[in-house]
C-alpha positions in Angstrom: -45.6 -26.7 36.6 -43.6 -27.7 33.6 -39.9 -27.8 33.9 -38.1 -25.4 31.7 -36.4 -27.1 28.8 -32.7 -26.6 28.5 -31.7 -24.7 25.3 -30.2 -27.0 22.6 -26.5 -26.8 22.2 -25.0 -25.6 19.0 -22.8 -28.1 17.1 -19.5 -26.7 18.3 -20.8 -26.7 21.9 -21.5 -30.4 22.0 -17.9 -31.2 22.4 -16.6 -28.1 24.1 -14.5 -28.6 27.2 -13.5 -26.1 29.8 -10.2 -24.5 29.1 -7.2 -25.5 31.2 -4.0 -23.5 30.7 -0.7 -25.2 30.2 2.5 -23.1 30.3 5.2 -24.2 27.9 8.6 -22.7 28.6 11.2 -21.9 25.9 14.4 -23.9 26.0 16.6 -21.0 25.0 19.1 -20.3 27.8 18.9 -16.9 29.4 15.3 -16.3 28.3 12.3 -16.1 30.5 9.7 -16.1 27.8 6.8 -18.6 28.0 3.8 -19.5 25.9 0.4 -20.2 27.4 -1.5 -22.9 25.5 -4.9 -24.3 26.4 -5.4 -28.0 26.9 -8.1 -27.8 24.2 -5.5 -26.3 21.8 -3.1 -29.2 22.5 -5.9 -31.7 21.9 -6.9 -30.0 18.7 -3.4 -30.0 17.4 -2.9 -33.7 18.0 -6.3 -34.4 16.5 -5.9 -32.5 13.3 -2.5 -34.2 12.7 -4.1 -37.6 13.2 -7.0 -36.7 11.0 -4.7 -35.4 8.3 -2.5 -38.5 8.4 -5.6 -40.7 7.9 -6.9 -38.5 5.1 -3.5 -38.9 3.4 -3.9 -42.7 3.5 -7.4 -42.6 2.1 -6.7 -39.9 -0.5 -3.0 -40.1 -1.4 -3.4 -38.2 -4.6 -5.7 -35.1 -4.7 -6.0 -32.0 -6.8 -8.5 -29.3 -7.6 -11.5 -30.4 -9.7 -11.9 -27.1 -11.6 -10.6 -27.2 -15.2 -8.7 -24.3 -16.8 -6.0 -23.5 -19.3 -4.1 -20.6 -17.7 -3.9 -18.5 -14.5 -6.6 -16.1 -15.6 -9.0 -18.8 -16.4 -8.2 -20.4 -13.0 -9.2 -17.1 -11.3 -12.4 -17.0 -13.3 -13.3 -20.6 -12.5 -12.7 -20.0 -8.7 -14.9 -16.9 -8.7 -17.6 -18.8 -10.5 -17.4 -21.7 -7.9 -18.8 -19.6 -5.1 -22.0 -21.2 -4.0 -21.8 -23.5 -7.0 -20.5 -27.1 -7.6 -17.3 -27.7 -9.4 -19.1 -29.9 -11.8 -21.5 -27.1 -12.9 -18.6 -24.6 -13.1 -16.7 -27.0 -15.4 -19.8 -27.3 -17.6 -20.1 -23.6 -17.9 -16.4 -22.8 -18.4 -16.1 -25.5 -21.1 -18.1 -23.1 -23.3 -17.0 -19.9 -21.7 -13.3 -20.4 -22.3 -13.9 -21.2 -25.9 -15.9 -18.0 -26.3 -13.5 -15.8 -24.4 -10.1 -16.9 -25.3 -8.0 -14.0 -24.1 -8.0 -11.5 -21.2 -8.7 -8.7 -23.7 -12.0 -10.4 -24.7 -13.1 -10.3 -21.0 -12.1 -6.7 -20.8 -14.3 -5.8 -23.8 -17.1 -8.2 -23.0 -20.7 -6.9 -22.8 -22.0 -7.3 -19.3 -25.5 -8.5 -20.1 -24.2 -11.1 -22.5 -21.6 -12.3 -20.0 -24.2 -12.6 -17.3 -26.2 -15.0 -19.5 -23.0 -17.0 -20.3 -22.5 -17.7 -16.6 -26.1 -17.6 -15.4 -26.4 -21.2 -14.3 -23.6 -20.8 -11.7 -25.9 -18.7 -9.6 -25.4 -15.1 -8.3 -24.5 -14.4 -12.0 -24.9 -10.6 -11.9 -22.5 -10.1 -9.1 -20.0 -12.7 -10.5 -20.2 -11.1 -13.9 -19.5 -7.6 -12.5 -16.6 -8.9 -10.4 -15.0 -11.0 -13.2 -15.2 -8.2 -15.8 -13.8 -5.7 -13.3 -11.1 -8.1 -12.4 -10.1 -8.5 -16.0 -9.6 -4.7 -16.3 -7.6 -4.6 -13.2 -5.4 -7.5 -14.1 -4.7 -5.9 -17.5 -4.2 -2.3 -16.4 -2.7 -2.7 -12.9 -0.8 -6.0 -13.2 0.2 -5.9 -16.9 -2.1 -8.8 -17.8 -0.6 -11.2 -15.3 -2.5 -12.6 -12.3 -0.5 -11.3 -9.3 1.6 -13.5 -7.0 1.0 -12.0 -3.5 -1.9 -12.2 -1.1 -2.0 -8.4 -0.8 -2.2 -7.8 -4.6 -4.7 -10.5 -5.1 -7.0 -9.2 -2.4 -7.2 -5.8 -4.3 -9.0 -7.6 -7.2 -12.8 -7.2 -7.2 -14.7 -10.3 -5.9 -11.5 -11.9 -4.5 -11.3 -13.0 -0.8 -8.8 -15.2 1.0 -10.2 -18.5 -0.1 -9.9 -17.5 -3.8 -6.4 -16.2 -3.2 -5.2 -19.4 -1.5 -6.6 -21.5 -4.3 -5.2 -19.4 -7.1 -1.7 -18.8 -5.6 -1.3 -22.5 -4.6 -2.4 -23.9 -8.0 -1.0 -21.2 -10.3 2.4 -20.6 -8.6 2.8 -23.1 -5.8 2.7 -20.3 -3.3 1.1 -21.2 0.0 0.2 -18.3 2.3 -2.9 -19.8 4.0 -5.6 -22.4 3.8 -8.5 -22.4 1.5 -11.7 -22.7 3.6 -14.7 -23.7 1.6 -18.0 -25.3 2.8 -16.4 -28.7 3.1 -13.5 -27.5 5.2 -15.7 -25.3 7.4 -18.0 -28.3 8.1 -15.1 -30.6 8.8 -13.5 -28.2 11.3 -16.7 -27.7 13.2 -17.6 -31.5 13.2 -14.2 -32.5 14.5 -14.0 -29.7 17.0 -11.0 -28.0 15.5 -12.4 -24.5 15.9 -15.0 -22.5 17.8 -15.9 -20.4 14.8 -18.0 -20.6 11.6 -16.3 -17.6 10.0 -13.9 -18.9 7.2 -11.2 -16.4 8.0 -11.1 -17.4 11.7 -11.3 -21.1 10.8 -8.3 -20.5 8.5 -6.4 -18.9 11.3 -7.1 -21.9 13.6 -6.0 -24.4 10.9 -2.8 -22.4 10.3 -2.0 -22.5 14.0 -2.7 -26.2 14.4 -1.4 -27.8 11.2 2.2 -27.6 9.9 2.5 -25.2 6.9 3.7 -28.0 4.6 0.3 -29.6 5.0 -1.9 -26.6 4.4 -2.4 -26.7 0.6 -3.4 -30.4 0.2 -5.4 -30.5 3.4 -8.2 -28.5 1.7 -8.4 -31.0 -1.2 -8.4 -34.1 1.0 -11.2 -32.6 3.1 -13.2 -31.9 0.0 -12.8 -35.5 -1.3 -13.7 -36.7 2.2 -16.9 -34.6 2.1 -17.8 -35.7 -1.4 -17.2 -39.4 -1.1 -17.6 -40.4 2.5 -19.2 -37.7 4.6 -22.0 -35.7 2.9 -23.8 -32.8 4.6 -26.7 -35.1 5.6 -27.1 -38.1 7.9 -25.0 -41.0 6.7 -23.6 -44.4 7.9 -20.8 -43.3 10.1 -19.7 -46.9 10.7 -18.0 -46.7 7.3 -16.3 -43.4 8.1 -12.7 -44.1 9.4 -12.4 -40.6 10.9 -15.2 -41.0 13.4 -13.1 -43.5 15.4 -10.6 -40.6 15.9 -13.2 -38.3 17.2 -16.6 -40.1 18.0 -18.6 -36.9 18.8 -18.3 -36.0 15.1 -20.7 -38.9 14.4 -23.5 -36.9 15.9 -23.0 -33.8 13.7 -23.9 -33.8 10.0 -24.8 -30.2 9.2 -23.3 -27.1 10.6 
């Protein structure tokens, strides 16, 4: 009889360890509170800090690749970037921002025509619907100004946490979370910083592991790392300085 083959492990299970609980007591006198932290959590926190420090050395100066002239155009560009490269978005917005110069021009835009203007970014019907609806809301609800809070931003059609984090950080210098795109998601799974593939849950893990002052630029360093060193396919990991920090990542390319 043939032996039953063991089921293949998923990427995040390759490096998963059993959880050991560590109890960290507060130092405040008179208090009996304590926090239970897993050994894995401690390891992940140390690892992400080391990874981030190395990324800082490799990419000391980073910024968003999308081009825009004002906060509204930033929001439009970020919405268009979903499932699309920044390079393609910049090609499209170069013409788009010359054609639609003001918020009012988006408010009065004809849907079918606008769909064709952004067609090459993919999912153009849904993006057009959301952008034009967002224009109306920004004008009528927020007096023509892109709002400055997570709660208000999330009320805008087509806007989720990633978009909010990108817009608030770049437009106003406000950091309320971590923008988790495909690069950040793959990075966190490869380097065993999360057990999840859901962007919101990954964001929560990063926010817990990494100091807040590092959140904003962490995203852009990871993006540069993915673009220039670690593509989503098999590559020469010998040239990847982060693999030495966590060798199991050298066996995972796609997630």
